[in-house]
N, C-alpha and C positions, 0 to 999 in steps of 0.2 A: 461572393462576388464577383467569379466568373460570368454567372446571367445577368446580373447587372451590369459590367462592363457590358457583356453582348446587346442588352437593351437599350444602353444612349448610344455606343456606336456601330449598332447596326451588324456588329459583325461577330463573329466566334475567333475566339484567340487557338492556336493551338495549346496543345495540351503543356505538352512539354518546351515551350518557349519559356524566354526569360522574366517575360512580363507573366503570363499565369504564372513558374514558380515564385513570385515575385509577391501575387496575389493571393497564393496557397498561403506563404508563409506567413502576410499578412493576415489573413483568414485565424491561423491557428494561434495566433497573437491572441486576439481580440477574445477567440473563445478559451484560452486559458487566462485571460481575463478577466472573464465571465466566471470561469470555474473558481478563482482563487476567489474574486467577491462573494461568493455563497457561499463557499469555506468560512469566509469572515464572517460572513449572518450568523453562520450556524455556528460558530463558536461565541458568539455574542451573548446567546443567552441560553438559561441554564438548560431549556428543555432540550436541547438538540446539542448543545456543547459534549465535548467527548475529551477523554487525557486527562491532563493535567488540565487542561482548560473548563472542565468541570470540576476539577479540583479549586480551581482559583473562585468560581462562581460560590461554591462552597463555603470559600475560608469569609467571602463577603457578606454572609451568611450568620458565619460563626458556627460553622460545621466541620467536620471533616470525613474522608472516607474512610470508611473502616477495610480493616487488612480482608484481603480476598481470602476465603476458607472450603475446603469440600463441601459440593451439598453431599446430604446423609440421607439416607432413606432404607428403603425394605427392598429388594426382588422377592418376586413369587414362581418359584419353578413346580411347572405342569408338567403331569406323565399323563401321554395317550392313554395309557392304561392304566388297571394296580398290578404291582411288581409283588411275587413273591417272598422276594427280601428287599430289605432295605436297599434306597438307591445313592449314595453317599453324595456329597457335593460339597468340598472340599474352600476352606477359603482362601480367597484369591481367586478365586471363579470370575471371570470375565464377560460379563455380557454388554451387547452396544443398545442402546437405542435408533429410532427410525432418524432420527437425527444426524446421528452419529458419537453421540455423546456414551464414552464407557463409563461404565461400575462395577465393581467387583463384589465380591463379597468379604464380609471382614471378621467372617467367625464359619467354622465345618458346622455344616448342616446335613441332613438325611430325610428322604421321604418317605415314612416309614411304611413295611409290611402292608401290602393291603389298602392303603393310602394313594391319592395321586399328586398331591400337592403340598411343597410344603415350603414357608419364607423365611428368610435369613437377612439380617444387617447387611446394610453397603453404603459406601461410598463413592464419587465422583474418582475416576483413573485422570492426572493428570494428561492434557494432549502434550504433545513433542515429544514424545516419548523415543519415537524409531530414529534410528542410527542409520549412517550409510553403511555402514557391515552387517546389518538384519538382511537374513534371510526375504525372499520373495517366491513364491512358489505358484507357477503361472496354473491358471483355472482351463477349463475347457472354456467357458468366453473369450477368455485373455487369448490364447491361441488361434481362435476364429474370425480376429480379427483382419482385416483387409488392409488396403492402399498400403502405405508406407509400414515395410513390416521389420525383425525379423529372425521372424518363423521361428515363434515359442512353441515348444511342446506343450502338452497338456504333463503338469509335472515337472518341468522344468525348472530349475533352480537358481537365481543369480541375485545379485545383493541388491539393497533400495541407492548405491551407488552405479552400479552397471548399467540398472534401468532407467536412472536416469539419464546415465550418458546418453544410450540411444535413443530417448527422446529428445534429447536436445541436439544432438547430432545428426541423426538421420531420420527425425519425426515418425517412433517407431509409434503406432498406437497397440499393437498386444501387449506390449512394457508399459503403455501408461492406465493400460485399463488393471493391468495386475499391480500398480502402484494404488493404482484408486481403492482395489479389494483390498489388496495389505491394510492399506490406513484409515479406512471406512466399511468395512465389512464388504459393501459393494458400490461399483461404481454410480446408483442412484442418490446413495448416502454422500457418496464424494461428489459428484453435479450439485447436491442441495450445499457442502457446505463453501462448493463455488459461488455457489449464485449468494452467498450469506457472505462470502468476501471482497463481491463485488458491490454490493450492496453498502457495506463498511467505507470502499473506497468511492464511493459516490459514481458510481459507473451506475448514470439513468438507463445509456442504449444499450445494455448489455441483461444479454440472457442465456443459460447454457441446459443444454437437453441431454448431453453426454459430455466425456474427457477427450472426445478425439477431433472432433469438427468435423469428422469422417462421413455421419449421418444426416445429407440436409433436411434441417427442419424448420419451417417459419418461427417455431417459438425460438429457434439457435439462432441468435444474431450479435455482431455486438460494431462497432464502429472505428475508424481510424483511432481519435482522439481515445477512446475507452482503454485501446490496444497500447497505447501510448503512454500510459497509465498503468495498465500491468504490465507495459516492458520499464516502466521506472522502476515499479516497485519490484521486480523479482530481481533485476542487476545489484540492490541490495545484497544478497545472499554470494557471498563466495562461494559460497558450495557449488551455484548452478554456473558461475563467471569460469569457470575453469572446464566444461564442459562446453559452453557454446564458444568459448573459445579455438577449440580444438579443428585442425586439419583433419587429420585421420587419426584412430588409434583402432583397436583391434578388441573383442571379447572373446569369452570360450577358448581358454586360453595360449589366443593367437591364431585362432584357426579361422576368424569368419572378423570381416574384414569392415571399419566403417568411416565412411566419408562425409565428409557435412556438406549437405543440403546447401547452405548457405556460402555461396563463392567467395563473397566479401570478406571473410574469416582466411581466403587467403592471399587476397589480391587488393583491399583493400588498410591502408595505412591506418594504424591506429583501432580496426575492428577489434570490439567488445562483443559480437552476436547481432541477431540474438536467433532467429524464428523466422524459417519459412514458413508459406503454408499451399495445396492446391485443392479446388473441388469444384466439379463443373460449373458451379452457380456462381462462389467468390473469385473464380479463376487463379490464377496468380497472385500472389499476397507474400507480403516480405513485412516484419522490425526488423529493422536493420540500427544496432546503436556501432560509436563509435567515439572513443577519447584520446585526447592528445592535451598537452601543456596541462594536465589537470582538469580539463573540461571536455564533458561528455555530450554525445547528441542524441536524439531518435527520432529516425525515420520511420512513418510507415506506409507503405505501400498498398492500395488491394484495389483488385481488379482488373490485374496486369493481363494484359492480352497475348503475352509470351512470360517465359521466365526469366530469359536475360531482359525486359522491361523491367521489369522490377525493380533487379540490380541495377539497372544503368540509373533508374527514375530515384532509385534510394539511394545513392552516388549524388548525382546531382542536387539532392535535397539536403547531405550530410556537407559535398564541397561549401556550396553556397552561408551553409549555418560556420561552419571553422573561419570562413571569409568574410563572414560581414555582420557576427557575435565574438562578445569575448566577454568573460565576468570581471566586474570589479567592487573591490571595498569599499565606498564610502563613508565619511568620519561619522561614528555612530557612537560617540558620547552623550548619552541623553543627560539632560543639565536638574539637578536636584530639585523637587517642587517640594513649594514649604506647606506645612501641616498645622492645621487651625486646634488648637486648644489640643495638642500632643506633646509627650514627655520629650519627645526631638523636635526640634525645631524646623526639620525639614527630612523628606524619603528618598533617598537612591531610587535613581530608576536604571534601569536595564530595557536592551532590545532583546527579543526573546527570540533569536536565530543570531546567523555569524555576520549579516546585512550585504551579504555578498547578491549579486544583483546581476542578472543579464540584459544586456543593452547591446545597441549596436554599435558599431566602433567609429562609424562617423557620430555619434552622440555624444560620445564618451564625454568628455571635455564639457557636456551638459547638464550633467549630474548633478542633481544637488540632492542634500537630506532636509528635511520639514519634520521637524517637531510640531505636534498639537498635542500639548499638556493644557491641565488647568492653570489657576493663576495659584490654585491652591485646592489643597483637600481637606478636609472633616476627618481628625481622629474618631474610633481606632483609624488605624489601614495597616491591613493582610498582607504578610510575606502572600508576592505573585498576584497581587491585586492589582485588575489592572487600570491603569492611568494613561493610558492616551494612544497614539500614534502616532509611527516616524514613515513616512512618505518621502521616497528616493522620484525625486522629479525631475525630466528633463524638458525643456522650457517649460511650456504650459501639460505635457501629460503626466501622469503620475505611473511611473514604472513597474512600482512594486508599490506594498503595506504592510510595514511590521507592528505588532501590539509590543505597548511595553509597559511595564508592571513594576511593582515596590518590589526592589531587593528585599526587605526587609519591616519586621511589624512595629508599627508606630504604635503607642499605645496612648488612651485619653487619658488625661488629667487626674485626679481626684478631686472632690469638692475642695480641701484642704490645702491643696497646691493653688486651687483659683485665685483663695481669700490672699493666697501669701503672694501671688502672682500680682495682685489686684493692689493688695497694701505697701508693694515694693514700687510699683508706678505713680503711685496716690502721691508718695513721699518723695518720690523722683522730682515728681509735677509742682509741687510745694517748694520741695529745696532752691529750682531752678527761678522760683517765682520771688 
């Protein structure tokens, strides 16, 4: 938008002037609407739908999702050379694939003397088994990281919580690598997991080659919008928030001090984080978040010329958001939808969100709810079946769209009941004549 302005007006805007900030904000809103439209389109088709929306597509086709079960199979253990005695492999032995999927044996096994391999039954290990108090041992590679660090020594042990705090507060690259290795077996496997998660979040302009951002690589990239989405996802976890809001703390029994690299934590009202960054190519970067009155905003600054500039720019964006935008909750009482040939005359329609809408304060009174629902639907109707859309409109602009679905199932009437209804209708018509 700044480029378009310059082309039409024949002059460049200063990056931090009021009009430039407004254009940046408008561009962000447009990009957000495009992302939302892409998401809605994806959920509209069973081939690309996910989660509850995939379930609803299945319900429309009289299909149900089967309960998830652990993958089962077998693991083959191979020795480099034969041994004079048996090599025991106890039940519960854990192995990890290149994609960071862990399997464990469910029975005792042993490589017999004079042989080099044995196969044992195994099942997948559920993910998410790491707890904050679990110990993490620093490897030689983790201890060798440069940049921001806490100078881990090879073999040094800290908990997951301590290392997470060091990553969040002082951008500790050594702790980031140690955590990656502890979670997935290697940094490479962890990075593969990072890229899969980026795909799940729809981050089309992001790709990782390492877990620190320390090493500059043409294949390691992201953008402001994608960082904002990552930040929003990260802020869902209170475990992380308790560290991103810390100004100062200590580790190693109080012998090593930590001071947050994000100055806004101390100097900006309501700051909830989030993270600073710097390389010679990316320059001074910041993902900043703040919450006031139940509303939380995220500002992303990239390629700042100085460290202070990123904080000033983030403060400007956050101030603008708090001053000019608010959350409102319009009427969301969706009307019932008549059902043709159903055992019930209508089906209750429900909106699939709280109905909270972000809007400019100046346009708050313009906001209205527009229900787009069919005149009727044919039975059978499945619970969760998509019925229509609720659009939040301000003037002629659609601010947000929310799917509307059936609150319960409505079965189709049988042939016998149809004859009864027909007979009743005919009798009623005859009596009135």
